[in-house]
N, C-alpha and C positions, 0 to 999 in steps of 0.2 A: 537320705536325703533324697529332695525330687527336685524338680524343674520349680518349685514355687520359691525355694530356699537362695537358688541361683538368679534366679530373677529379682529377690530380695536385697540381695548385692550389689547386682548391677543397677536396679532402680532406686537403690535409696533415698534418690534426691524427690522424684514422684511424690507429690503432697495428696491429689487427688487421685482417687479410682476415675474407672472409667463412666460409671453410671452417675459420679457427681458431675463430670465435664459433659454429660448430654443432659444433663439439667440445665447447666448452665447454655446451651444451645439447644433452645425448642424448636420442635419443627415453627417453619413457618406459617401463619395464617393468610393465607393466600386464594383468591379465587380457584374455582376448580378449573385446572386446563395451566393453569399459569407456567409458564416457562420462568424457572431459575438457573441462568445462566452466566460463565466469566469468562472473564479474560487473563491468561495467568501468563504472563512472560518473564523473561529475567531481564534484569536491571541493566543491560547492557546498553541502555540509550541509543542502538539500532533499530531501526522499525521497519521492517521486511515491508514490501506491499503484498504480499501474502499473509500476514500477520493483520494489516488492515482489514483485508478480505476478510479472516475469522473471526474479526471484533466486531464489525458489520451486521455479518451473519447475526453472532449472540447476541448483538444489542437487539437487531429487527426483530428476533425470535422471543425476545422478553418484551421488547417496544406492546408489541400488538396483541400479548395475552395477559396485559395487566402484571406481568411480571417483576423479574429482579436482574437488573444486570450488575456484577459486581468486578472490581478489579481484586484479585491475587498477586502478590509479586511472587516470585516463585525463585529465591535468592541462597540455595542451599549450596550452589556453586558460585563460593566467594570470587574465585580468582577470574568470573568475567561481571565480573559486577565492576560501575563505573563511577564514578561521583555523579550527583543530580540525574542516575540514572531513570528513575522512577519519574520524578519531575518529566521528563524529556518523554516518556512512553504519554504520560498524561497529557501533557501539550500537543503532541504529533496527535491523539485522537480527537482532543478537544477542536480541533483547527479545524476537524472535516465533519464537527458537530455530532460524536460520537461521545456520549457522557455517560458515567457512571454512577448507578444509584447508591451502591458504599464502595468504599476503598479507602487505601491507607495516604488520605489527604491531611492538609496541615488545616483543622482538627481532622480527624479521623470520621470518616463517616458509617453508620452501620454499630450494627447490635452483635452481629458474628464476627468481629474481631480478634487478636490481630488479624491483618491482611497482608502482612509478609511473613512468608514461611519460616524466616529465621527467628522469628519473635513468637513463633507458637511450638518450642522447643516439647514443652512441658507436656502436651498433649498427644505431641505422636511417640513419644518416651511411655505415657500413660497408656495409651491400645499395643504397642508392642509390648509392657510389662505382662500383661494381662496374655496376649498373644505365648510368650513364653512360661507363663504359669501351666497354662493349658498344655506347654508339650511341641505346641506349633511355630516355636522360636527357636533358636540355641547360638548360642557365642562363637564364632570362629574364630582360631588364631592363626589359622595360615599366612605367612610372610609373604611377599610379592616376591621373592626365590621359590616358594612354594608354588604360588599360584603360574609361576614363569615354567617351572617344570610339568604342571600337571598338563599344561596349553601345550608344551613342545611331545609330551605322549601322547596326547588326543590326538595331534598333527600328524607323528609319526603312524598312529595306527588308523589314521585319517576316521576317527573318529566325530563325535557332533562335542563343538566346543561348548566349554560351559560349566558347573561346579553343582555336579549331580551323581548318584548312582554311588559306586566305588571310588571315583573321583573328591568326593566329597567328602575329605578325610576328618574335621570335627564332628559330621552327622553325629556318629555314633561315640562321639565321648560321652562320658555319665556325668551326671549332674556333679561327683564329687570331682572327676576331673578334671571340668570346667573351674569348678570352685579353688580347687589346686591352683588353676595356670591365673586366674584372675589375681587370687592372695600374693603371688610371686611376681602381680607388675607388668606380665605378659597382653603384649596389647590385642585387642580383637575388636572386630564388627558383628554386630548380630545378622543371623540369614534365617529368614523363612525355612522352614522343613515344608518341606513342596510336597504335596499328597497327590500331584498329576502323574499320567501314566502317558508314556510315548504313544500307544497304539489308539487313545483316545481325542477325541476333539472336541475343544472350546466352538463355542457357536456364537458369534457375535449379528445380533438383530442390529443393523447399523440402517439409522434412518435416512439415508442416501443411498446407498450401495446396495441395501438389501442383505439377506442372511448371511453371513461369512463363516465358512468351517478354517479354523486354524488347530492347529495342534496341541494339545495341551501343554501348560508350562510344567517343567520337569527340571528346573533350574533351583536353587535355593540361592534365591538371590541376596542381595543386601538389602536389611533394614534400613539400619543403622549403621553410619561409618562409623570409623575408629575413634571420629570428636564426638560421637553422638550426636551429629545432625541425619536427619534420615536421607534417603537419597530422596529420589521423585517418587518412584514406585510406589512407595512406603507414604509421603506426602499429599499426594493429591490425591488420594483413595481414603484416609482419615479428614481432608479439609471439606471433598466435595460430599462430604456426607454430611459433617458439624457444620457445614454451611448450608444445607438445603440443595445443592445443585441437583438440579432434573433432567438436565443437559450436556452432557459434555460434547462441545463441537472444537472439533480438533482437524490438525491437518493430517492427510491419510498414512503419515510416515509413523504413526502411531498404531497403524493396525496390527503390526506385528506384535505387539506389548501389548495387546488384549489379553490373552490368557494371562501374563502374571496378573494385570489389574483386576479379571474378574475370577481369579485367584485369591487376592488380597484382599476384594470385597467380601469374600466368604470367610476368609479366615478371620478377618476380622469381625464378623457378625454385623456385616453392613449390607443394606439391598443395596444394588446398582442401579445407578444413573443410565439412562438411555446415552446412546454413544452415538453421533455422526461427523463420521470423517470426511474432512472435505477435500476434495483431490487437488494438486497444486496449480497457479497459473500457469500455463507452459509460453514453450516461446519457441516459433519456427526456424528451424537451423538448416540450411541442404538440405529440403525436402523430408526433414524429422521434424518431431516434438523433442523440447527439453526443458526442464524444470527453469524458470528463472532465477540464474543463478548472484549471490551476493559479492561474487568476486568477478564473474564478466560483464554483467548485466548493469550499466547506471541504473537504469529503469525501476532494479530489484529495490531499488532502497524509496522509501514513502519522501524522502526528503528529496532527491530528485524532480516531484513534482512540486514543490514549494518552489525549489532554485529556480524552476522552468518559467511560474507562475502561472501553472493550471488552476482556473476557481474550484474551490472544494466542493461546488456542486457538480463540478462537470467529472470528478473523479467518482461521486459518490454515485453518480448517475453510470457511469457505464461498469463500477461495480455492477450494480443493480444487473446491469445489461448482463453479465457473464455468468452473475448468479443462480438468476432465474432465466427461463429458456422464455417464458413469455411475456415478461415485462418490457421489452422493445413497442409487443402490440398493445398494452395497457398505455403504456406511453403517447402512440399516435393517439388511441380514442382518449385520452387526457393528458392533453399537451398541458394545459393550465393548472394541474393537478398535484399538490406536495405528494412527494414519492411517500410519506409515509400512510399513503391512502392504498398504496398497491400492497395487497394480500402475501407476503414473503411466505417461502414453502420450501422446506429440506426437501422434498421429494422431487422437484423440478430443478437442483442442483446436478451439474454435470458429474457423471461417474466416473469417467478419464481424465478429466481436466479440461477447462475451460483456455483455450490461445489466448495469449495478449496479443492484443491489436492495435499498434499507435495512432492507427490512421485514424481507425474508429473511433479512437478517444478522443482526438484532434476533429472530427469531425460533429459531435456531442460538443467538446469543449466550443466550439466556434456556434454552437446554437444558444448554449448556455450565455456565451458573452455577449451575440446579439437580443439577447432577449433583456438584459441589463440594462438599466438607464443608462444616462449621460455621467449623470452624478455619483451613484456605484459603480462605475469603470473608473472615472477620475477614483476617488477613493481607492478603491483597489490597487490600482496599477499606483498610487504615490507609496501607500505601504510596502506592497512589493519592490519599489526601485528600493525605496529607503533603506531596506536590509540586502537588497542582490542587483540590486544595477545601481552606481555610485553617480556613473556618469548620468543614465537617465533623470535620476534623482535633482543632480543640480538644473538641468533644464527644467524641469516642473517650479521647482523653487524662484528660478530668477523668474517667470512669468505665468503663475496658474494659468489667467482666462485665457492664455494664446494658447496653453497645452489643452485645455478641455476646447478650444477652437478646434485643434486636432483631431480630437473625438470625434469631434460632426464630423468632420474630412472622411474619416476612415469610415464613422460607422453607418453612415448611407449612400445612398444612391439617386439622389433625388429623393422621392418619397419612401423608396424602397431601404430595407435593413440590408446590409451587404452582412457575409458571413465570407470573413475572409482572417479574422486573427484566431488563432488556437491558445494563445496562452502570453503572457504581458509579454514575454523576453523576445517573441514574434514583433515587437514595436520596433525596435532598435533594426533588426533585420531587415526589418520590411520596407520600415519610412524613414533611412536618416536623412532623407532629403528635408524633412518636415522639423528636425528638430537639429540640423546643423551637426550632427555628429562625424560628418567626415569632409574634410575640405573640400574633397573634390570627389567625382564622380570616379568609382574603381575599374568601373567594365560598362559598358555599352551594351545593350540585349537587341540591335539592331535586327533585321531580316538580313537572313546571310546572304538573298539578292539584291538587296538593297545597296546601291551605288555609292561611294562616300561623297563624289565631286556632286551628286542632285541632293544628299542632305546639307555638304554644306552651301549649297547655293539656295536651297528651300531656306534655313536659318538664318541665312545673311539677309535676304529678301525680309523677309520675317521681322528680323530686327529694325532694321530702316523705314516698316511700313506700318506696324503694328500699331495699334494704341491699347494703353495699361486700361487707365481706370475707365473701362466701359463695364458693361453690365452681361451677363452671359449671352446672350441672342446674340448683342452687336460686335460681342467677341466671335462667337463663331460666323458671324457673316465674314470679319476682315477676315479668319484663317480663309475660308474658301476662294473670297477676291485674290487674295495672295496668293495663295496657291492655285489660282485657276492660271494666274499669269504664265505660272511654271511648268502647266500643261496636266494637273492635276483634276479629275475629272470631279463633277458635284453630281452627278447622273447616274446614279448604278444602274440603271435600263442601259444606258449609252455607253459606260464601261464595260458595261459585259458581251453588247454586240462588236464591239470594235477595241478590245483591251491593248492591242498593241498601239492604237495611234497616241496612247497616253501613258506617262509616267508611273501612274498609281489613280489611286482616288481622294477625296479629299480625309481619308478616312487616316490613308498611309500620312500624309500631310503633317496629321495630330499627332499620326505614331511617332514621327520623328522628333517632330518636339518635345511630345512628353519624355522619350528616351534620354533625349538631350539632356533635360534637366532632370531626370529622377535615374534615370541610368535603367529603367525597367521597361518592359513593355506592358504590363496590366499594373494598374494604380487606380486609387479614387480618380474623381473626375478632375479632368487638365485643369481645367479653369478655375475649380476651385484651390486647387493644386496654388497655381502660379498666383492668386489673392494673396492665399496664405503667406506663402515666403517673400513675396512682394516683389518689386520690380526692377531693386535693384540687386537681387541673388540671384532674381529669374536672368538680367542680360546675364549678369556674370557668368552663371551656368552654360548659357548657350555659345557664348565667344568660350570658354572653356572648350568644351565640344568641338565646336571648329579648330581649335588649334589642334588638338588632339588627334583628331580626322586630318590634316594636314600632317 
């Protein structure tokens, strides 16, 4: 008896051999240099910002070389799968403009499917069958207790953990012994018969990090679990070959698995794709760097940026900034160009991990928002508020034209475009006074040196003497006149020459009115705010401020 007979017993369900399968999946007819890349998540529904980052890189590499970018769902661990998880992943990436050329959509798109691993079981079994026929794989009947005993012995002896050498108890079973156990109904997995040597090195020619030397794999890793479902290691090698993947772009947590994967491609007689291992996005904490954590950091989830209301273009711009070191310079030289015109290169990616900088993201987002038209802003804010901010959504629905007026108010400073808003959730926090989102100002940002009596005196005088229905020029003349009577200087040189002679400047008086109606020192144009909220609300807010100062 030989291993072909064992393979025939285990894989009696396999209808096609490897040659027939490979004929079903011909090599792709693409231009020279075209990259075929993939995004291969588990259908958990959760999208880490690192996943978006990796998907963006893979997508760009395929798009700029006239290649193919496809979605493959790695659902071999059914315990982690959630209902509608695939759709959530597709929608999350679609939201950021990342589209797949092929994948498990409805209907499926592409000629290299199925694109869900659990539907490709026959393909994996055909390859593992051939490997067993060649003596490169064997059934392992070790129970959980057996494996626990092996681990305990290795711990006691302080030896490397794993199923290898003398610890690989089923490796030496004869075909006859294996067949007898199978016929007796004993549960088994299928393992690789590793040919690795501990003293030798596997070299990963990484497109980002350069050549990386690692110890060869000596473990007889599991290829098929007891239910016949493949492990990630086996499935990815077979899938990447049949689907024509040229570049595997993945997180650098997979570097340690490279020796296993190199060995599996060789065992299955498959050419090795090129590998690029992306360093994780890091966060600065207490003077050191750590990975963005799903458990600790809300900003680790892609959903966080949707909830906060960052424009999708801002996220992509920021990702490109941290992905390629020369992107910022390119953007300065091409401020109006579409980012697809930028030539992305793996060799320019960070080797050690890009540092996530929320302040930089906010700066980029402010620029992106500043470049949008009033109509674009209105539509994006309306759509966001409908999903994430019911209070703001009701304000918009109550009077769309008035809300559009508020956009003009915070977007411009005269003819100049302001850059204050970084995300749609800023609106309620920064401009509650525009939207009646608070019954009264919670706190007032008056200067610490300002005397309450001076503020009250100015505000009451202003209420008595001001005119509401005037243009901006007349309004400012009135402020100067009223404040001048209370000893606020209108001439900067005069004030600087003798500051002790005055309570302050006209700007200080305007600041008091500003804080009285908004609570804030820094706001859009004061006259415009007054006209927007109306005479009644303006006077009510001033009186409320005076009462609180009492």
